[in-house]
C-alpha positions in Angstrom: 106.8 29.5 152.7 108.7 32.2 154.5 106.4 31.6 157.5 107.1 27.9 157.4 110.9 28.5 157.2 110.7 30.8 160.3 108.6 28.3 162.3 110.9 25.3 161.3 114.0 27.1 162.2 115.2 27.4 158.5 117.6 30.2 157.3 116.1 33.6 157.1 115.0 35.0 153.7 117.6 36.4 151.4 118.3 40.1 150.7 115.4 42.5 150.0 114.5 43.1 146.2 115.5 46.4 144.8 113.0 49.0 143.7 113.6 48.2 140.0 113.1 44.5 140.6 109.8 45.2 142.7 108.5 47.4 139.7 109.5 44.8 137.3 107.5 42.1 139.2 104.5 44.4 139.4 104.7 45.1 135.7 104.6 41.4 135.0 101.8 41.0 137.4 99.8 43.7 135.4 100.6 42.0 132.1 99.9 38.4 133.1 97.3 38.4 135.7 93.8 37.3 134.5 92.0 38.5 137.5 91.0 42.1 137.7 91.7 42.4 141.4 95.2 41.2 141.0 95.9 43.8 138.2 94.1 46.5 140.4 96.4 45.7 143.3 99.5 45.8 141.2 98.6 49.2 139.6 97.8 50.5 143.0 101.4 49.4 144.2 102.9 51.1 141.1 101.1 54.3 141.9 102.6 54.2 145.5 106.0 53.7 144.1 105.8 56.2 141.2 106.9 59.2 143.0 109.9 57.6 144.7 110.9 55.6 141.7 109.8 57.9 139.0 112.4 56.9 136.5 111.9 53.1 136.9 108.1 53.2 136.8 108.1 55.5 133.8 110.5 53.3 131.7 109.0 49.9 132.6 105.3 50.5 133.3 104.1 53.2 130.8 103.1 50.8 128.2 101.4 48.5 130.8 99.5 51.5 132.1 98.3 52.6 128.7 97.2 49.1 128.0 95.1 49.2 131.2 93.4 52.4 130.0 92.5 50.6 126.8 91.4 47.2 128.0 89.8 47.9 131.6 87.5 50.7 130.7 84.7 49.1 132.8 86.5 49.4 136.1 86.8 53.0 137.2 89.1 52.2 140.2 91.9 50.7 138.1 91.5 53.5 135.6 91.9 56.1 138.4 95.1 54.3 139.7 96.5 54.2 136.1 95.8 57.8 135.5 97.3 58.9 138.8 100.5 56.8 138.1 100.9 58.3 134.7 100.4 61.8 136.1 103.1 61.1 138.8 105.7 60.2 136.3 104.9 63.0 133.7 104.1 65.9 136.0 107.1 68.2 137.1 106.1 69.3 140.6 108.3 72.0 141.8 109.6 71.4 145.3 111.3 74.1 147.3 113.7 71.5 148.7 115.2 70.7 145.4 118.0 72.7 144.0 118.2 73.9 140.3 120.1 70.9 139.1 117.7 68.5 140.5 114.7 70.5 139.3 116.2 70.7 135.8 116.7 66.8 135.8 113.2 66.3 136.9 111.8 68.6 134.1 113.9 66.7 131.5 112.5 63.6 132.8 108.9 64.8 132.5 109.5 66.0 129.0 110.9 62.6 128.0 108.0 60.7 129.4 105.6 63.2 127.8 107.2 62.7 124.3 106.9 59.1 124.7 103.3 59.2 125.7 102.2 61.5 122.8 104.3 59.7 120.3 101.1 57.9 119.4 98.2 60.5 119.0 95.8 57.6 119.9 97.0 57.8 123.4 95.8 61.5 123.7 92.6 60.7 122.0 92.1 57.8 124.5 92.6 60.3 127.4 90.0 62.8 125.8 87.5 59.8 125.6 88.1 59.0 129.3 87.2 62.6 130.2 83.7 61.9 129.3 83.4 59.5 132.2 81.5 61.2 135.0 83.2 59.2 137.8 85.3 61.5 139.9 88.2 59.1 140.3 88.6 58.9 136.4 87.8 62.3 135.4 89.9 64.4 137.8 93.2 62.5 137.4 92.5 62.6 133.5 92.3 66.4 133.7 95.5 66.7 135.7 97.3 64.4 133.4 96.2 66.2 130.2 97.2 69.5 131.9 100.6 68.2 132.6 101.0 66.9 129.0 100.2 70.4 127.7 102.7 72.0 130.0 105.5 69.7 128.8 104.5 69.3 125.0 102.1 72.2 124.4 102.3 72.6 120.6 102.2 68.8 119.8 99.3 68.1 122.1 97.3 71.1 120.9 97.7 69.7 117.4 96.3 66.3 118.4 93.3 67.9 120.3 92.6 70.1 117.4 92.1 67.4 115.0 90.4 65.2 117.4 86.6 65.1 116.8 84.8 67.0 119.4 88.0 67.3 121.4 87.7 71.0 122.4 84.0 70.6 123.1 84.8 67.6 125.6 87.1 69.9 127.5 84.5 72.8 127.5 82.1 70.5 129.3 84.5 70.5 132.3 83.4 74.1 133.0 79.8 72.9 133.5 80.9 70.2 136.0 79.1 70.6 139.4 82.2 69.5 141.3 84.3 72.7 141.8 87.6 70.7 142.0 87.1 69.4 138.4 85.9 72.8 137.2 88.8 74.6 138.6 91.3 72.2 137.3 89.4 72.4 134.0 90.2 76.1 133.9 94.0 75.5 134.4 93.7 72.8 131.6 92.0 75.5 129.1 94.6 78.0 130.1 97.3 75.6 128.9 95.2 74.6 125.8 94.6 78.1 124.6 98.2 79.4 124.8 99.4 80.9 121.5 97.0 78.9 119.3 94.4 81.2 117.5 92.5 78.3 116.1 91.8 76.7 119.5 91.0 80.1 120.9 88.4 80.7 118.3 86.7 77.4 118.9 86.7 77.7 122.7 85.2 81.2 122.3 82.4 80.0 120.1 81.7 77.2 122.6 80.1 79.9 124.7 83.4 80.3 126.9 82.8 84.1 127.5 79.3 83.5 128.9 80.4 80.7 131.2 83.6 82.5 132.5 81.9 85.7 133.3 79.1 83.8 135.2 81.8 82.1 137.3 83.5 85.4 138.0 80.1 86.8 139.1 79.4 83.8 141.2 82.8 83.9 142.9 82.4 87.6 143.8 84.2 89.5 141.0 87.2 91.3 142.3 86.6 90.1 145.8 86.6 86.5 144.7 89.4 83.9 145.2 92.0 82.3 143.0 89.2 80.9 140.7 88.4 84.4 139.5 92.1 84.8 138.8 92.2 81.6 136.7 89.0 82.8 134.8 90.7 86.2 134.0 93.8 84.6 132.8 91.9 82.4 130.5 89.9 85.5 129.2 93.2 87.3 128.6 94.5 84.1 126.6 91.4 84.0 124.5 91.3 87.9 123.6 94.9 88.9 123.4 96.0 89.4 119.7 92.9 87.6 118.4 90.8 90.2 116.5 87.9 87.6 115.8 87.4 86.8 119.5 87.6 90.5 120.4 84.9 91.4 117.9 82.8 88.5 119.1 83.4 89.7 122.8 82.3 93.2 121.8 79.3 92.1 119.6 78.1 89.8 122.4 77.8 92.8 124.7 80.2 91.4 127.2 82.0 94.7 127.5 79.1 96.1 129.5 79.3 93.2 131.9 82.8 94.3 132.9 81.6 97.7 134.4 80.6 96.2 137.8 84.1 94.9 138.3 85.5 98.4 138.9 82.9 99.6 141.4 84.9 100.8 144.5 83.7 102.3 147.7 84.9 105.3 149.6 87.1 103.3 152.1 89.6 101.5 149.9 92.1 100.6 152.8 93.0 97.0 153.5 92.7 95.4 150.0 93.9 91.7 150.1 96.5 90.5 147.8 94.2 88.4 145.9 91.8 91.4 145.3 94.7 93.4 144.0 95.7 90.4 141.6 92.2 90.1 140.4 91.7 93.9 139.7 95.1 94.0 138.1 94.0 91.2 135.6 90.7 93.0 135.0 92.5 96.0 134.0 94.7 94.1 131.6 91.6 92.5 130.1 90.3 96.0 129.4 93.7 97.0 127.8 93.6 93.8 125.7 90.5 95.2 123.9 91.9 98.6 123.2 95.6 97.9 122.7 97.4 100.1 120.2 98.6 96.9 118.5 95.0 96.2 117.5 93.6 97.4 114.3 92.5 101.0 114.6 88.8 100.1 113.6 88.6 97.4 116.3 90.0 99.6 119.1 87.9 102.5 118.1 84.8 100.4 118.4 85.7 99.0 121.6 86.5 102.5 122.9 83.1 103.7 121.9 81.4 100.9 123.7 83.4 101.5 126.9 82.3 105.1 126.9 78.7 104.4 126.2 78.4 101.7 128.9 80.1 103.9 131.5 83.2 101.9 131.9 85.5 104.8 131.2 83.6 106.9 133.8 84.1 104.1 136.4 87.8 103.8 135.6 88.3 107.7 136.1 86.5 107.2 139.4 89.2 104.8 140.6 91.7 107.2 139.1 90.6 110.0 141.5 89.7 107.8 144.4 91.8 107.7 147.7 93.4 104.7 149.2 93.9 102.8 145.9 97.1 100.7 146.1 99.9 102.1 144.0 100.2 99.3 141.5 96.5 99.4 140.9 96.6 103.1 140.5 99.3 102.8 138.1 97.7 100.1 136.0 94.5 102.1 136.1 96.3 105.2 134.5 97.7 103.0 131.8 94.2 101.5 131.1 92.6 105.0 130.8 95.3 106.0 128.6 94.6 103.3 126.1 90.8 103.8 126.4 91.1 107.4 125.5 94.0 107.2 122.9 92.9 108.5 119.4 89.1 108.7 120.4 87.9 112.3 120.3 84.8 111.7 122.4 86.7 109.8 125.2 89.5 112.5 125.2 87.0 115.3 125.6 85.3 113.5 128.4 88.8 112.9 130.2 89.4 116.6 129.8 86.3 117.5 131.7 87.1 115.1 134.6 87.9 117.0 137.9 89.7 115.8 141.0 87.7 115.8 144.2 89.6 118.6 145.8 88.9 122.2 147.0 88.9 124.0 144.7 88.4 121.2 142.0 91.3 120.7 139.7 91.3 119.1 136.3 92.5 115.4 136.4 95.1 116.3 133.8 96.6 118.8 136.2 96.7 116.5 139.2 98.4 113.8 137.1 101.1 116.3 135.7 101.7 117.3 139.3 102.6 113.7 140.0 104.7 113.4 136.9 107.0 116.3 137.8 107.3 115.3 141.3 110.5 113.5 142.0 109.3 111.7 145.1 106.7 109.8 143.2 107.4 106.2 142.1 109.1 105.9 138.8 106.5 103.6 137.2 103.6 106.0 138.2 105.4 108.9 136.5 105.9 106.8 133.5 102.2 106.0 133.5 101.2 109.7 133.8 103.4 110.5 130.9 101.8 107.8 128.9 98.3 109.0 129.9 99.2 112.6 128.8 100.6 111.3 125.5 97.4 109.3 124.7 95.3 112.3 125.6 97.0 114.5 123.0 97.4 111.7 120.4 95.5 112.9 117.3 93.7 115.5 119.4 94.5 119.0 118.0 91.8 120.5 120.2 93.6 119.2 123.3 97.0 120.3 122.0 95.6 123.8 121.6 94.2 123.9 125.2 97.6 122.8 126.6 99.5 125.4 124.7 96.9 128.0 125.4 97.8 127.8 129.1 101.3 129.0 128.3 100.4 132.1 126.3 100.4 135.5 128.0 96.8 136.3 127.5 95.4 133.2 129.1 97.7 132.7 132.3 95.8 132.7 135.5 98.1 133.6 138.5 95.6 132.2 141.0 95.6 128.6 139.7 98.1 126.1 138.5 97.8 125.1 134.8 99.2 122.3 132.8 101.5 124.7 131.0 103.0 126.0 134.2 103.6 122.5 135.4 105.2 121.6 132.1 107.5 124.7 132.1 108.4 124.0 135.9 109.3 120.4 135.1 111.3 121.6 132.0 113.6 123.8 134.1 113.7 121.5 137.2 116.9 120.3 138.8 115.6 116.7 138.4 116.8 115.3 135.0 113.8 112.8 134.8 111.4 115.7 135.2 113.2 117.7 132.6 112.8 114.7 130.1 109.3 114.0 131.0 108.2 117.6 130.6 110.0 118.0 127.3 108.6 114.8 125.8 105.0 115.9 127.1 105.4 119.4 125.5 106.7 117.8 122.3 103.5 115.8 122.0 101.5 119.0 122.4 103.1 120.1 119.1 103.2 116.8 117.3 102.0 117.3 113.7 100.3 120.7 114.5 101.8 123.6 112.7 99.6 126.2 114.5 100.6 125.3 117.9 104.2 125.4 116.9 103.9 128.9 115.7 101.8 129.9 118.8 104.5 128.5 121.2 107.0 130.9 119.7 105.0 133.7 121.5 105.8 132.3 125.0 107.9 134.6 127.1 109.6 133.6 130.4 110.8 135.8 133.1 114.3 134.5 134.1 115.2 137.0 136.9 114.3 140.5 138.3 115.5 143.3 136.2 116.3 141.3 133.1 114.0 141.3 130.0 111.8 138.2 129.3 113.2 135.4 127.3 111.3 133.2 124.7 110.8 129.7 125.5 112.8 128.7 122.5 115.8 130.7 123.6 115.6 129.4 127.1 115.7 125.8 125.9 118.8 126.4 123.9 120.4 128.4 127.0 119.9 125.4 129.1 121.2 123.1 126.4 124.5 125.1 126.1 125.0 125.0 129.8 126.1 121.3 129.8 123.5 119.8 132.1 122.9 115.9 132.4 122.6 113.7 129.3 119.0 112.9 130.1 118.1 116.6 130.1 119.9 117.6 127.0 118.3 114.6 125.2 114.8 115.6 126.3 115.4 119.3 125.1 116.9 118.2 121.8 113.9 116.1 121.1 111.6 118.9 122.0 113.5 121.3 119.7 113.6 118.8 116.8 109.8 118.2 117.1 109.1 122.0 117.4 111.0 123.2 114.3 110.2 120.2 112.3 108.1 121.3 109.2 107.9 124.8 110.6 109.9 127.3 108.6 109.2 130.1 110.9 110.4 128.3 114.0 113.6 127.5 112.0 114.0 131.2 111.3 113.6 132.0 115.0 116.1 129.4 116.0 118.8 130.5 113.5 118.1 134.1 114.5 120.1 133.5 117.6 123.7 133.9 116.5 125.0 131.4 119.2 123.0 128.4 118.2 124.7 127.2 115.0 128.2 127.5 116.3 127.2 125.5 119.4 125.6 122.7 117.3 128.8 122.6 115.0 131.1 122.6 118.0 129.1 119.7 119.6 129.0 117.6 116.5 132.7 118.1 115.6 134.0 117.1 118.9 135.3 113.7 119.8 133.5 112.8 123.0 132.8 109.7 125.0 130.3 107.0 124.3 127.6 108.7 126.5 128.0 112.0 124.4 127.5 110.3 121.0 123.7 110.3 121.3 123.7 114.1 122.0 126.0 114.5 119.0 123.6 112.5 116.8 120.6 114.7 118.0 122.6 117.8 117.5 123.2 116.8 113.8 119.5 116.0 113.4 118.7 119.5 114.7 121.1 121.2 112.3 119.8 119.0 109.4 116.2 120.0 110.1 117.5 123.7 109.9 118.7 123.0 106.4 115.9 121.0 105.2 113.1 123.4 106.4 115.1 126.6 105.7 113.3 129.1 103.8 116.5 131.2 103.2 115.1 134.3 104.9 118.4 134.9 106.8 121.3 135.8 104.5 123.9 134.4 107.0 122.1 131.1 107.4 120.8 130.1 104.0 120.7 126.4 103.0 123.8 126.8 100.9 125.8 128.5 103.6 124.8 126.0 106.3 125.9 123.2 104.1 129.3 124.9 103.5 129.7 125.3 107.2 129.2 121.7 107.7 131.6 120.7 105.1 134.4 123.1 106.5 133.8 122.5 110.1 132.4 119.0 110.4 132.6 117.2 107.0 129.8 115.7 105.3 130.7 112.1 105.9 131.4 112.7 109.5 128.1 114.6 109.9 126.2 111.6 108.4 128.0 109.2 110.6 127.1 111.2 113.7 123.4 111.4 112.7 123.5 107.7 112.3 124.4 107.2 116.0 120.8 107.8 116.9 119.2 104.7 115.3 122.3 102.5 116.3 121.6 103.2 120.0 120.3 100.2 121.8 117.5 102.0 123.6 116.2 103.5 120.2 114.9 100.1 119.1 113.3 99.3 122.4 111.4 102.7 122.4 110.3 102.1 118.7 108.5 98.9 119.6 105.3 100.2 121.4 103.9 103.6 122.4 104.0 103.0 126.2 107.2 104.2 127.8 108.4 101.2 129.8 112.1 101.4 131.1 113.7 99.3 133.8 115.4 102.3 135.4 115.2 106.2 135.1 118.6 106.4 133.6 117.6 104.3 130.6 114.6 106.7 129.8 116.1 108.5 126.7 113.8 108.0 123.7 110.2 108.5 123.1 108.2 106.5 120.7 106.8 109.1 118.5 110.3 110.7 118.2 111.6 107.4 116.9 109.2 107.8 114.0 110.3 111.4 113.3 114.0 110.2 113.2 113.2 107.3 110.8 111.3 109.8 108.5 114.0 112.6 108.6 117.3 110.6 108.5 117.2 109.9 104.8 115.9 113.2 103.6 118.6 115.1 105.7 121.3 112.9 104.4 120.1 113.6 100.8 119.8 117.4 101.6 123.3 117.7 102.9 124.9 116.0 99.9 123.0 118.1 97.3 124.7 120.7 95.5 123.1 124.1 94.5 122.7 123.0 91.0 120.9 119.9 92.1 118.6 122.1 94.2 118.0 124.4 91.2 117.1 121.3 89.1 114.7 120.1 91.8 113.0 123.4 91.9 112.8 123.4 88.1 111.3 119.9 88.3 108.9 121.0 90.9 107.8 124.0 88.8 107.4 121.6 85.8 105.4 119.1 88.0 103.2 122.1 89.2 102.6 123.0 85.6 101.6 119.5 84.7 99.4 119.3 87.7 97.7 122.4 86.7 97.1 121.1 83.2 95.9 117.8 84.7 93.5 119.9 86.9 92.3 121.7 83.9 91.6 118.4 82.0 89.9 117.0 85.1 87.6 120.1 85.2 86.8 119.7 81.5 86.1 116.0 81.9 83.8 116.8 84.8 82.0 119.3 82.6 81.6 116.9 79.9 80.5 114.3 82.3 77.8 116.7 83.5 76.7 117.4 79.9 76.6 113.6 79.2 74.5 113.1 82.3 72.1 115.9 81.1 71.8 114.2 77.7 71.2 110.9 79.3 68.4 112.3 81.3 66.9 113.9 78.2 67.2 110.6 76.5 65.5 108.9 79.4 62.7 111.5 79.2 62.3 111.0 75.4 62.4 107.2 75.8 59.4 107.6 78.3 57.5 109.8 75.9 58.2 107.3 73.2 56.8 104.6 75.3 53.7 106.6 76.0 53.4 107.3 72.2 53.6 103.6 71.4 51.1 102.9 73.9 48.8 105.5 72.4 49.4 103.9 69.0 48.6 100.5 70.3 45.4 101.8 71.6 44.5 103.3 68.2 45.2 100.1 66.5 42.9 98.3 68.8 40.1 101.0 68.1 40.8 100.6 64.3 40.4 96.8 64.5 37.1 97.3 66.5 35.8 99.7 63.6 36.7 97.2 61.2 34.7 94.5 63.0 31.7 96.8 63.2 32.1 97.8 59.5 32.0 94.1 58.5 28.9 93.6 60.7 27.2 96.7 58.9 28.2 95.2 55.5 26.4 91.9 56.2 23.4 93.8 57.4 23.1 95.8 54.4 23.5 92.9 52.1 20.6 91.2 53.8 18.4 94.4 53.7 18.9 94.7 50.0 17.7 91.3 49.3 14.6 91.9 51.6 13.9 95.1 49.6 13.5 93.1 46.3 11.1 90.7 47.8 8.5 93.1 49.2 7.6 96.8 48.7 5.6 96.8 51.9 8.6 96.5 54.2 10.1 99.9 52.9 9.4 101.6 56.3 11.4 99.0 58.1 14.3 99.4 55.6 14.3 103.1 56.2 14.3 102.5 59.9 17.4 100.4 59.5 19.0 102.9 57.2 18.5 105.6 60.0 20.3 103.4 62.5 23.2 102.8 60.1 23.4 106.5 59.5 23.6 107.1 63.1 26.4 104.7 63.4 28.2 106.3 60.5 28.0 109.7 62.3 29.5 108.2 65.3 32.4 106.7 63.3 33.0 110.1 61.6 33.2 111.7 65.1 35.6 109.0 66.2 37.7 109.6 63.1 37.6 113.4 63.8 39.0 112.7 67.3 41.7 110.5 65.9 42.8 113.0 63.5 43.0 115.6 66.3 45.1 113.3 68.3 47.3 112.7 65.4 47.8 116.4 64.8 48.8 116.9 68.5 51.4 114.1 68.2 52.7 115.7 65.1 53.1 119.0 66.9 55.0 117.2 69.6 57.3 115.5 67.0 58.1 119.0 65.6 59.0 120.2 69.1 61.2 117.1 69.5 63.0 117.8 66.2 63.7 121.4 67.1 65.1 120.2 70.4 67.3 117.6 68.6 68.5 120.5 66.1 69.7 122.7 69.1 71.4 119.8 70.7 73.1 118.9 67.5 74.2 122.6 67.0 75.8 122.5 70.6 78.0 119.6 69.9 78.5 116.0 68.8 78.5 114.6 72.3 75.0 113.3 72.1 75.0 112.4 68.3 74.4 108.7 68.9 71.5 109.4 71.2 70.0 111.8 68.6 70.5 109.2 65.9 68.5 106.7 68.0 65.7 109.3 68.6 65.5 109.9 64.8 65.1 106.2 64.2 62.3 106.1 66.7 60.6 109.1 65.1 60.8 107.3 61.7 59.1 104.3 63.2 56.4 106.3 64.6 55.9 108.1 61.2 55.6 104.8 59.4 53.0 103.8 61.9 51.0 107.1 61.3 51.2 106.5 57.5 49.9 103.0 57.9 47.1 104.3 60.1 46.2 106.9 57.4 46.2 104.2 54.7 43.7 102.2 56.8 41.5 105.4 57.2 41.5 105.9 53.5 40.4 102.4 53.0 37.7 102.7 55.4 36.7 106.0 53.7 36.4 104.2 50.3 34.3 101.5 51.9 32.1 104.1 53.6 31.5 105.7 50.3 30.5 102.5 48.9 27.9 102.0 51.6 26.7 105.6 51.2 26.2 104.8 47.4 24.2 101.7 48.2 22.2 103.6 50.8 21.3 106.4 48.2 20.3 103.6 45.8 18.0 102.2 48.5 16.6 105.7 49.3 15.7 106.4 45.6 13.5 103.3 45.6 11.6 104.7 48.7 11.4 108.4 47.4 7.7 108.6 48.1 8.1 108.6 51.8 8.9 111.9 53.6 11.8 110.2 55.5 13.8 109.9 52.4 14.3 113.6 51.9 15.5 113.8 55.6 17.9 111.0 55.1 19.3 112.5 51.9 20.1 115.8 53.8 21.9 113.8 56.5 23.8 111.8 53.9 25.0 115.2 52.4 26.1 116.4 55.8 28.1 113.2 56.2 29.7 113.7 52.7 30.7 117.2 53.6 32.3 115.9 56.9 34.1 113.2 55.0 35.4 115.8 52.5 36.8 117.8 55.3 38.4 114.8 56.8 40.0 114.0 53.5 41.4 117.6 53.3 42.8 117.2 56.8 44.5 113.9 55.9 46.1 115.5 53.1 47.4 118.2 55.1 48.8 115.7 57.6 50.6 113.9 54.8 52.2 117.1 53.7 53.3 117.7 57.3 54.8 114.2 57.4 56.8 114.9 54.2 58.1 118.0 55.6 59.1 116.2 58.7 60.9 113.7 56.7 62.8 116.5 54.9 63.7 118.1 58.2 65.0 114.8 59.4 67.1 114.3 56.3 68.5 117.8 56.9 69.2 117.0 60.7 71.0 113.8 59.7 73.2 115.8 57.1 74.0 118.4 59.8 74.8 115.7 62.4 77.2 114.0 59.8 78.9 117.3 59.1 79.3 118.1 62.7 80.9 114.6 63.3 83.4 115.0 60.5 84.2 118.6 61.8 84.9 117.2 65.2 87.2 114.5 63.7 89.2 117.1 61.7 89.6 119.3 64.8 90.8 116.3 66.8 93.4 115.5 64.2 94.6 119.1 64.0 94.8 119.3 67.8 97.0 116.2 67.9 99.2 117.6 65.2 99.6 120.8 67.0 100.5 119.1 70.3 103.1 117.1 68.5 104.6 120.2 66.9 104.6 122.0 70.3 106.5 119.2 71.9 109.0 119.1 69.0 109.5 122.9 69.2 110.1 122.6 73.0 112.5 119.9 72.5 114.3 122.0 69.8 114.3 125.0 72.1 115.8 123.0 74.9 118.6 121.7 72.6 119.3 125.2 71.4 119.6 126.6 74.9 121.9 123.7 75.9 124.1 124.6 72.7 124.1 128.2 73.5 125.0 127.5 77.1 128.0 125.3 76.0 129.0 128.0 73.5 128.9 130.7 76.2 131.0 128.4 78.4 133.6 127.9 75.7 133.9 131.6 74.9 134.3 132.4 78.5 137.0 129.8 78.9 138.8 131.2 75.8 138.6 134.7 77.1 140.1 133.6 80.3 142.9 131.9 78.6 143.6 135.1 76.4 143.6 137.1 79.7 146.0 134.7 81.3 148.3 135.2 78.2 148.2 138.9 78.7 146.0 139.6 75.8 143.4 142.5 76.2 139.8 141.0 75.8 136.7 143.1 75.6 133.9 141.8 77.8 130.4 141.8 76.5 129.4 144.8 78.6 132.3 146.9 77.0 131.4 145.7 73.6 127.8 146.9 74.2 128.9 150.2 75.5 131.3 150.8 72.5 128.5 149.7 70.1 126.1 152.2 71.8 128.8 154.9 71.5 129.3 154.2 67.8 125.5 154.4 67.2 125.4 157.7 68.9 128.2 159.0 66.9 126.5 158.0 63.6 123.3 159.6 64.7 125.1 163.0 65.3 126.7 162.8 61.8 123.5 162.2 60.2 121.9 165.1 62.0 124.8 167.4 60.8 
């Protein structure tokens, strides 16, 4: 129509529509068009306007764009346009041309649109589903959009992704994409996703993130790689920092060993690119994350061990001693080595053995200390060296002894520079920062080590020619009294407090100098400026330590006299107030947060982390010690003595209990051995019962055979020879049975002897004490059961004897019928022999019965003795309880009497004093005793006359 109007000479078109009107028309077109091409063109137009008219597109078109994502999933082109448009209105791109106000307005706009988008969690879920599309025009803008959402509303979007099924897994698939653009943006997305969310960090780690990231770092060239390596390292730091589960997974997966090649440097280290410096800096941070002091001690120790075993610590020490390494990398390497050796004896010993490549070779510790006391070195480097020295001495008494030994006269080598000489040089340097660093380093050599505190008292310093040497302790106090800089005095006071803490000998040496106590009291009592309040607080702390750890070996400076001096010169309340200045200082709380000394400027370097722990420990006890009176101290000493006595009593009872436990254990072992013997005997009895049953079966068979033979003998006389033959076989079987019975009797006799020995053992144990009474009772019961079994066996044997006699009688009757044969006389002789043997066995059986009776009697006697011993023990325990009660009552009465006597003495003394004040002459106790003695002597003289 416009064309027709122009051709036909009509009026020109009206004013052009505004941007908002155009966007409104495009939105209507997106919403109402039925053709996909029309909607696609409209969305493309919205994309082109989204940067210039961000506000209008965001407010009018967001719902339509989201609807496109839901309905037009089949067309990747329109999806890409919609995602790009949403990204443009949500993303806060920082442009250099914009001022701060415009940038803040843009940030607020992006946060507003992000909040509108994530208001419905289904929108984020829809976006996660679109990321599964492999099409580049859909996947890449989807990754960028989700990254922008995480930047603006991180916590809310993290929560939606966390509850979405397979949400994190879909994002992890981006790292496997062959298109580097998507993979690299996927790294940025995961960086935002894993910020401050331990749950997501764990899921990402268990999705094999460590393996993939380390592979990417290797493929990209490790430290020589580009920004992709930096992104991978940042993601690794996010996954491992303050996440003990991921740290343990990283260590158990042997990924620490894969970090060693990162730190391989050549001889020529000049010309490092900025990206390489950044990458290596992040790699060192990753090592520090694994061994950070804030981690649990067990986890850090395990990682330290792995780093030493795989050679990572050795590689770091190589960088430490290399030439041409940039200063910031060298500083970070020193900090990393510090935390790798902190608290690990093996790593500390290795670090002590590292030498610098110089001629002659010098220990690495000496080279680092030379940098620390050199005022021309950068401040951050000097702080790093101090931290390294502190970590080397942390829980390392061996290293502390080696450092202190370099100061002793017998070990000083004039031809070489030692660590002790460098520390003394820094301690007395004109540079206040060197003074402070040397004082703190020397304090760490004495931390929790009483032996080295006493050894350091031997150190003598030559001040000038012609003057006698001065001890190190005295020189420190001399410099302190000369009024140097605040930083120097704070360092020296921290060294002195650490030195004399929990060391009475050092306290005595300090108090022996007559100038020290007046100097401290003068410093504390003065009203100085704000800068001097910290020095006053430290002086109060030093004087409080002298009171608390004073052994009263110096008469002029006992605990009581020092407290009187404080009360007169300073005042107790003022003293406690000055002591509280330390913890109220703003730099105190900053130093107490972490062990590494990190300060924005050298002037703020005042407190050491370990010293803040010492102040926290001593402030309360010093306050109590100053307020305590001599009577309270005496009471405390009495209480301590009483507690020691109670401890001794408890120790004695513990020893008694240990002895009784040992005895009980021995008795248990005896019971176990006896139980095993009992089981063996029961097994033997079972075998005997089986044999008896077998004999019974054989006996029954013989009876049947004899009955049949008797019937056959009455039928025919001619079969007599056959009968005699059968009788001979039966007699042979009888002989075998008799032998078997004899063996059984022998076995029973052996068992009875064993039982006698067992009874004697039980008697001896019963005589020793009633501790094993219950065990003996059980053994006696078992013995009774065995006896009953033996008696039952004897009864069965007697029954078998009677039946055998019956058989013999029948055999004799059969032999009388066949007396004519010559074999009859032989059988009669054999039968006589069998009878004699049976008579002997009967006698033996009677004897066994007698022994069983005697055993029963002895058992009854043992039970009676056991009962009497038990009653005696109960009586003794009752008497012991009564005696203990009487002792406690007598102690209580004695204490009451002592208190009454003390009150009476006090009253008499006060009455005498009143009489003396009134002018009356009162005889003291000493005078009365002398007069009584004189009267006694006079009476003795009269008696002699």
